[in-house]
VOBA-1610 file (N, C-alpha, C; in pm, whole numbers, padded with zeros to 5 digits, always signed):
BEGIN
Gln+07373+10117+11349Gln+07457+09988+11355Gln+07572+10005+11385Val+07637+09999+11417Val+07778+10041+11484Val+07838+09970+11365Gln+07915+10096+11360Gln+08050+10085+11265Gln+08179+10118+11270Leu+08278+10037+11203Leu+08449+10100+11220Leu+08493+10102+11073Val+08570+10197+11040Val+08575+10159+10921Val+08735+10214+10870Glu+08820+10170+10844Glu+09012+10222+10853Glu+09002+10216+10710Ser+09120+10273+10689Ser+09171+10315+10532Ser+09276+10350+10543Gly+09342+10363+10462Gly+09487+10441+10456Gly+09588+10357+10386Gly+09545+10201+10437Gly+09669+10130+10474Gly+09738+10098+10287Gly+09822+10022+10280Gly+09877+10037+10132Gly+10053+09973+10142Leu+10093+09925+10055Leu+10223+09902+10004Leu+10338+10010+10036Val+10462+09939+10131Val+10538+10096+10170Val+10669+10025+10170Gln+10787+10084+10106Gln+10932+10070+10144Gln+10977+10075+10281Pro+11049+09939+10324Pro+11096+10004+10490Pro+11175+10151+10480Gly+11100+10204+10611Gly+11134+10344+10653Gly+11062+10418+10573Gly+10945+10409+10507Gly+10830+10489+10456Gly+10682+10553+10589Ser+10623+10613+10544Ser+10521+10603+10663Ser+10420+10619+10535Leu+10312+10566+10646Leu+10142+10587+10575Leu+10053+10687+10735Arg+09922+10703+10670Arg+09891+10796+10821Arg+09729+10668+10765Leu+09687+10615+10886Leu+09575+10565+10918Leu+09462+10637+10947Ser+09358+10617+10886Ser+09255+10661+10953Ser+09133+10550+10966Cys+08998+10587+11087Cys+08902+10505+11114Cys+08805+10618+11146Ala+08700+10549+11065Ala+08639+10654+11053Ala+08529+10553+11190Ala+08448+10611+11286Ala+08338+10539+11417Ala+08232+10577+11424Ser+08132+10501+11475Ser+07990+10560+11459Ser+07996+10626+11589Gly+07910+10713+11652Gly+07933+10791+11785Gly+07947+10685+11940Ser+07836+10606+11885Ser+07827+10473+12026Ser+07926+10467+12098Ile+08051+10417+11967Ile+08169+10398+12035Ile+08253+10492+12023Phe+08293+10583+11967Phe+08354+10713+11952Phe+08361+10766+12101Ser+08259+10783+12099Ser+08230+10949+12186Ser+08262+10909+12345Arg+08364+10984+12458Arg+08398+10918+12558Arg+08427+10802+12551Asn+08532+10703+12481Asn+08651+10600+12495Asn+08704+10585+12466Ala+08831+10535+12511Ala+08980+10587+12454Ala+08936+10450+12333Met+09035+10527+12215Met+09031+10459+12156Met+09180+10350+12117Gly+09196+10242+12027Gly+09307+10214+12027Gly+09310+10138+11879Trp+09473+10147+11858Trp+09467+10081+11712Trp+09524+09976+11693Tyr+09507+09873+11707Tyr+09528+09735+11650Tyr+09554+09708+11539Arg+09680+09542+11573Arg+09687+09447+11471Arg+09723+09339+11426Gln+09709+09315+11332Gln+09745+09146+11337Gln+09828+09118+11224Ala+09914+09010+11270Ala+10020+08976+11156Ala+09956+08860+11170Pro+09989+08790+10980Pro+09955+08575+10937Pro+09995+08571+11061Gly+09925+08443+11125Gly+09988+08373+11206Gly+10017+08363+11351Lys+09916+08481+11360Lys+09940+08581+11485Lys+09845+08631+11566Glu+09843+08636+11695Glu+09672+08735+11735Glu+09709+08901+11766Arg+09573+08955+11754Arg+09591+09039+11698Arg+09651+09121+11837Glu+09712+09246+11872Glu+09789+09309+11950Glu+09707+09453+11934Leu+09724+09510+12026Leu+09674+09686+12044Leu+09867+09740+12094Val+09863+09846+11922Val+09977+09899+11916Val+09978+10027+11954Ala+09851+10088+11960Ala+09850+10256+12049Ala+09713+10280+12097Ala+09731+10358+12145Ala+09582+10361+12249Ala+09590+10525+12292Ile+09471+10586+12251Ile+09430+10762+12324Ile+09348+10767+12449Ser+09360+10873+12492Ser+09235+10868+12602Ser+09142+10898+12531Ser+09001+10932+12599Ser+08842+10964+12571Ser+08895+11115+12605Gly+08756+11180+12551Gly+08807+11359+12536Gly+08870+11426+12478Gly+08978+11528+12533Gly+09075+11562+12486Gly+09209+11482+12371Gly+09211+11301+12453Gly+09335+11271+12403Gly+09461+11286+12457Thr+09445+11355+12545Thr+09609+11412+12647Thr+09692+11363+12668Lys+09601+11192+12654Lys+09737+11080+12697Lys+09691+10969+12594Thr+09878+10893+12572Thr+09861+10780+12428Thr+09970+10683+12533Asn+09909+10620+12437Asn+10024+10482+12486Asn+10018+10430+12380Tyr+10172+10359+12353Tyr+10218+10271+12287Tyr+10269+10153+12343Ala+10318+10068+12158Ala+10384+09939+12202Ala+10495+09977+12217Asn+10623+09876+12293Asn+10753+09877+12290Asn+10781+09919+12107Ser+10729+09819+12080Ser+10777+09784+11921Ser+10763+09925+11840Val+10641+09996+11835Val+10626+10064+11760Val+10664+10204+11873Lys+10736+10224+11952Lys+10680+10338+12050Lys+10821+10436+11993Gly+10805+10592+11962Gly+10871+10676+11886Gly+10853+10679+11744Arg+10813+10594+11692Arg+10750+10522+11525Arg+10617+10616+11521Phe+10513+10575+11558Phe+10401+10533+11577Phe+10329+10654+11597Thr+10270+10740+11606Thr+10153+10875+11686Thr+10010+10823+11635Ile+09900+10824+11765Ile+09791+10827+11715Ile+09717+10989+11806Ser+09616+11012+11716Ser+09573+11126+11774Ser+09396+11091+11691Arg+09310+11166+11779Arg+09179+11207+11753Arg+09156+11305+11704Asp+09013+11291+11646Asp+08939+11427+11571Asp+08799+11453+11631Asn+08746+11507+11734Asn+08604+11411+11806Asn+08511+11470+11731Ala+08507+11599+11658Ala+08439+11665+11606Ala+08396+11572+11490Lys+08547+11465+11409Lys+08485+11379+11288Lys+08448+11250+11317Asn+08493+11228+11431Asn+08484+11155+11523Asn+08543+10976+11438Thr+08648+11081+11395Thr+08782+10992+11352Thr+08941+10975+11426Val+08943+10877+11413Val+09099+10850+11507Val+09195+10797+11388Tyr+09350+10876+11417Tyr+09446+10817+11308Tyr+09574+10780+11420Leu+09640+10709+11255Leu+09776+10660+11330Leu+09881+10699+11217Gln+09962+10791+11224Gln+10056+10829+11173Gln+10168+10720+11184Met+10208+10659+11143Met+10349+10554+11100Met+10498+10591+11017Asn+10526+10610+11067Asn+10663+10663+11011Asn+10793+10587+11037Ser+10897+10542+10964Ser+11031+10469+11001Ser+10968+10335+10965Leu+10865+10299+10924Leu+10802+10136+10940Leu+10939+10042+10852Lys+10872+09902+10958Lys+10950+09808+10948Lys+10885+09675+10855Pro+10946+09602+10777Pro+10900+09493+10770Pro+10790+09408+10881Glu+10873+09443+10970Glu+10797+09371+11085Glu+10629+09428+11132Asp+10629+09513+11033Asp+10479+09629+11067Asp+10393+09571+11035Thr+10463+09503+10863Thr+10295+09403+10801Thr+10214+09372+10886Ala+10100+09410+10873Ala+10001+09362+10947Ala+09830+09413+10808Val+09751+09402+10958Val+09600+09434+10937Val+09561+09506+11030Tyr+09544+09600+10998Tyr+09555+09723+11118Tyr+09393+09748+11122Tyr+09348+09735+11293Tyr+09215+09800+11296Tyr+09244+09907+11427Cys+09078+09931+11379Cys+09091+10067+11512Cys+08945+10007+11616Asn+08941+10026+11725Asn+08814+09970+11857Asn+08855+10049+11971Ala+08738+10015+12030Ala+08759+10101+12182Ala+08843+09996+12241Val+08935+10064+12354Val+09027+09956+12448Val+08970+09856+12528Ala+08806+09917+12586Ala+08787+09853+12696Ala+08719+09755+12605Ser+08739+09618+12641Ser+08669+09525+12554Ser+08495+09534+12608Ala+08533+09551+12671Ala+08298+09570+12702Ala+08259+09647+12630Leu+08328+09757+12543Leu+08261+09858+12526Leu+08319+09881+12374Gln+08394+09755+12347Gln+08408+09738+12154Gln+08295+09706+12089Gly+08282+09802+11978Gly+08235+09721+11862Gly+08238+09613+11779Ser+08194+09576+11708Ser+08232+09492+11603Ser+08333+09512+11507Trp+08431+09434+11448Trp+08557+09461+11395Trp+08561+09490+11255Gly+08563+09616+11222Gly+08539+09651+11018Gly+08674+09530+11037Gln+08667+09566+10875Gln+08719+09502+10754Gln+08858+09518+10822Gly+08946+09632+10839Gly+09069+09605+10883Gly+09143+09730+10748Thr+09283+09765+10770Thr+09329+09799+10647Thr+09456+09744+10667Gln+09536+09659+10524Gln+09661+09600+10503Gln+09807+09684+10477Val+09848+09631+10584Val+10006+09734+10579Val+10106+09656+10530Thr+10154+09676+10429Thr+10195+09537+10398Thr+10375+09648+10365Val+10507+09607+10441Val+10627+09744+10428Val+10675+09631+10365Ser+10752+09641+10250Ser+10872+09588+10195Ser+10882+09654+10017Ser+11054+09621+10055Ser+11110+09680+09912Ser+11091+09541+09798
//
């Protein structure tokens, strides 16, 4: 069964950092561009960072996180990471990972809650 397991969220003060991890089953992870998504209360889920398949040499970020977030992948571990620095209250959301191409996405995991508050 396809699985996506996100972890690493928590409560952090503005300006702080968190590193999220997502362990994905091989059928999703292998040869697929992967992305981190987030959904804030009352808002639609949005893609905030994406990384190309294979060596992950290409990355893209939403304007709202550019320069603060870094996505990376470890193909040997079937894991994708999101390093989040200089966190802002508006980054508060549940964060999910999945393939970028909707046709290749697996079932959404539980996500990991990130709360940025003083």
